[in-house]
C-alpha positions as a Markdown table, in Angstrom:
| # | Residue | x | y | z |
|---|---|---|---|---|
| 1 | Met | 58.3 | 30.2 | 71.8 |
| 2 | His | 61.5 | 28.0 | 72.1 |
| 3 | Ile | 62.6 | 24.4 | 72.2 |
| 4 | Thr | 63.0 | 22.9 | 75.6 |
| 5 | Leu | 66.3 | 22.9 | 77.4 |
| 6 | Glu | 66.5 | 19.2 | 77.0 |
| 7 | Ser | 66.2 | 19.5 | 73.2 |
| 8 | Asp | 68.8 | 22.2 | 73.1 |
| 9 | Tyr | 71.2 | 20.1 | 75.1 |
| 10 | Ala | 70.5 | 17.0 | 73.0 |
| 11 | Val | 71.5 | 19.0 | 69.9 |
| 12 | Arg | 74.7 | 20.2 | 71.7 |
| 13 | Ile | 75.6 | 16.6 | 72.7 |
| 14 | Ile | 75.2 | 15.3 | 69.1 |
| 15 | Tyr | 77.2 | 18.2 | 67.8 |
| 16 | Cys | 79.9 | 17.6 | 70.4 |
| 17 | Leu | 80.2 | 13.9 | 69.4 |
| 18 | Ala | 80.1 | 14.7 | 65.7 |
| 19 | Met | 82.9 | 17.3 | 66.1 |
| 20 | Ala | 85.0 | 14.9 | 68.3 |
| 21 | Gly | 84.7 | 12.1 | 65.8 |
| 22 | Cys | 85.6 | 9.6 | 68.5 |
| 23 | Arg | 84.3 | 8.0 | 71.6 |
| 24 | Met | 83.9 | 10.3 | 74.6 |
| 25 | Asp | 83.0 | 9.6 | 78.2 |
| 26 | Ala | 79.9 | 11.2 | 79.7 |
| 27 | Lys | 82.0 | 13.5 | 82.0 |
| 28 | Arg | 83.9 | 15.0 | 79.1 |
| 29 | Ile | 80.7 | 15.4 | 77.1 |
| 30 | Ala | 79.1 | 17.2 | 80.0 |
| 31 | Glu | 82.1 | 19.5 | 80.4 |
| 32 | Asp | 82.4 | 20.3 | 76.7 |
| 33 | Thr | 78.7 | 21.0 | 76.3 |
| 34 | Gly | 78.1 | 22.8 | 79.6 |
| 35 | Val | 75.4 | 20.4 | 80.5 |
| 36 | Thr | 75.4 | 18.9 | 84.0 |
| 37 | Leu | 76.6 | 15.3 | 84.1 |
| 38 | Arg | 73.2 | 14.1 | 85.5 |
| 39 | Phe | 71.2 | 15.8 | 82.8 |
| 40 | Ser | 73.7 | 14.6 | 80.1 |
| 41 | Leu | 73.3 | 11.0 | 81.2 |
| 42 | Lys | 69.5 | 11.4 | 81.0 |
| 43 | Ile | 69.7 | 12.8 | 77.4 |
| 44 | Leu | 72.4 | 10.3 | 76.4 |
| 45 | Arg | 70.0 | 7.4 | 77.4 |
| 46 | Lys | 67.3 | 8.9 | 75.1 |
| 47 | Leu | 69.7 | 9.3 | 72.2 |
| 48 | Val | 71.0 | 5.7 | 72.7 |
| 49 | Ala | 67.4 | 4.4 | 72.7 |
| 50 | Gly | 66.7 | 6.4 | 69.6 |
| 51 | Gly | 69.7 | 4.9 | 67.7 |
| 52 | Phe | 71.7 | 8.1 | 67.4 |
| 53 | Ile | 74.4 | 7.2 | 69.8 |
| 54 | Val | 76.1 | 3.9 | 70.8 |
| 55 | Ser | 77.2 | 3.4 | 74.4 |
| 56 | Tyr | 80.1 | 1.3 | 75.5 |
| 57 | Lys | 80.7 | 0.0 | 79.0 |
| 58 | Gly | 83.9 | -0.5 | 81.0 |
| 59 | Thr | 87.1 | 1.4 | 81.4 |
| 60 | Lys | 87.4 | 2.2 | 77.7 |
| 61 | Gly | 83.6 | 2.9 | 77.6 |
| 62 | Gly | 81.9 | 6.0 | 76.5 |
| 63 | Tyr | 79.6 | 7.3 | 73.7 |
| 64 | Glu | 79.9 | 7.8 | 70.0 |
| 65 | Leu | 77.6 | 8.5 | 67.1 |
| 66 | Ala | 75.8 | 5.5 | 65.7 |
| 67 | Lys | 75.1 | 7.3 | 62.4 |
| 68 | Asp | 77.0 | 9.5 | 60.0 |
| 69 | Pro | 76.4 | 13.2 | 60.9 |
| 70 | Ala | 75.1 | 13.7 | 57.4 |
| 71 | Asp | 72.2 | 11.3 | 58.3 |
| 72 | Ile | 71.2 | 13.2 | 61.4 |
| 73 | Ser | 69.1 | 16.3 | 61.1 |
| 74 | Leu | 68.2 | 18.9 | 63.7 |
| 75 | Cys | 64.6 | 17.7 | 63.4 |
| 76 | Asp | 65.6 | 14.1 | 64.1 |
| 77 | Val | 67.3 | 15.0 | 67.4 |
| 78 | Ile | 64.6 | 17.4 | 68.6 |
| 79 | Glu | 61.8 | 15.1 | 67.8 |
| 80 | Glu | 63.6 | 12.2 | 69.5 |
| 81 | Val | 63.5 | 14.2 | 72.7 |
| 82 | Glu | 60.2 | 16.1 | 72.3 |
| 83 | Gly | 58.1 | 14.0 | 70.0 |
| 84 | Thr | 56.6 | 15.3 | 66.8 |
| 85 | Tyr | 57.0 | 19.1 | 66.5 |
| 86 | Gly | 53.8 | 21.1 | 66.4 |
| 87 | Leu | 53.2 | 24.8 | 67.0 |
| 88 | Ala | 50.1 | 24.1 | 68.9 |
| 89 | Arg | 48.8 | 21.1 | 70.9 |
| 90 | Cys | 46.1 | 20.4 | 68.3 |
| 91 | Val | 48.8 | 19.8 | 65.7 |
| 92 | Ser | 51.3 | 17.8 | 67.8 |
| 93 | Glu | 49.2 | 15.8 | 70.3 |
| 94 | His | 47.1 | 13.2 | 68.5 |
| 95 | Asp | 44.8 | 12.6 | 71.5 |
| 96 | Tyr | 44.2 | 16.3 | 72.0 |
| 97 | Glu | 40.7 | 17.3 | 71.0 |
| 98 | Cys | 40.2 | 21.0 | 70.4 |
| 99 | Asn | 36.6 | 22.2 | 71.0 |
| 100 | Arg | 37.2 | 25.8 | 70.2 |
| 101 | Asn | 35.2 | 27.3 | 67.4 |
| 102 | Lys | 33.2 | 24.1 | 66.9 |
| 103 | Asp | 30.0 | 25.7 | 68.1 |
| 104 | Cys | 30.1 | 28.4 | 65.4 |
| 105 | Cys | 31.6 | 26.6 | 62.4 |
| 106 | Gly | 32.3 | 23.0 | 63.3 |
| 107 | Ile | 36.0 | 23.3 | 62.7 |
| 108 | Cys | 38.9 | 25.2 | 64.3 |
| 109 | Lys | 40.1 | 27.8 | 61.8 |
| 110 | Phe | 43.5 | 27.9 | 63.5 |
| 111 | His | 44.3 | 24.2 | 63.1 |
| 112 | Ser | 45.1 | 24.6 | 59.4 |
| 113 | Ile | 47.3 | 27.7 | 60.0 |
| 114 | Phe | 49.2 | 26.1 | 62.9 |
| 115 | Ser | 49.6 | 22.9 | 60.9 |
| 116 | Asp | 51.1 | 24.7 | 57.9 |
| 117 | Ile | 53.5 | 26.7 | 60.2 |
| 118 | Ser | 54.5 | 23.4 | 61.9 |
| 119 | Asp | 55.3 | 21.8 | 58.5 |
| 120 | Val | 57.5 | 24.8 | 57.5 |
| 121 | Val | 59.4 | 24.6 | 60.8 |
| 122 | Arg | 59.8 | 20.8 | 60.5 |
| 123 | Asp | 61.0 | 21.0 | 56.9 |
| 124 | Arg | 63.5 | 23.7 | 57.8 |
| 125 | Leu | 64.9 | 21.6 | 60.7 |
| 126 | Lys | 65.0 | 18.5 | 58.5 |
| 127 | Ala | 67.1 | 20.4 | 56.0 |
| 128 | Val | 70.0 | 21.0 | 58.4 |
| 129 | Thr | 72.2 | 18.1 | 59.1 |
| 130 | Phe | 75.0 | 17.8 | 61.6 |
| 131 | Ala | 77.5 | 17.4 | 58.8 |
| 132 | Gln | 76.5 | 20.8 | 57.5 |
| 133 | Leu | 76.8 | 22.3 | 61.0 |
| 134 | Met | 80.3 | 20.8 | 61.3 |
| 135 | Gln | 81.2 | 22.6 | 58.1 |
| 136 | Asp | 79.2 | 25.7 | 59.0 |
| 137 | Glu | 77.5 | 25.5 | 55.7 |
| 138 | His | 74.0 | 24.9 | 56.8 |
| 139 | Pro | 71.2 | 26.2 | 54.4 |
| 140 | Ala | 70.3 | 29.8 | 54.7 |
| 141 | Ala | 67.0 | 30.7 | 56.1 |
| 142 | Thr | 64.4 | 31.5 | 53.4 |
């Protein structure tokens, strides 16, 4: 299992802007992150809409962080792009109705396990901020 390429790139874009500490144009962001310009622009729009980045138009335009890197976690960025993290569809999709195991026991025995694992992953992602990543002092895995 892995996060989508879009989430991976969104994390790279936020990190790039955090490390730069200044306004950058989309072309430079794309070059510095190794993400195509077209895909960068798509992700930048989502991050602007989510309040993580501010965009400026015109010849001196570009993008910069709207928040302090200490106030942005890996979970924040990934969930802005993907939606709420969940190991399984029954955990992350509210309109998904699992009918497995209902005939034998009335509940899905896996839902609770998948929910617990999802909570652990979300908590771990929430614990890592971009300020920590900039200092390379993110919390060790436990």
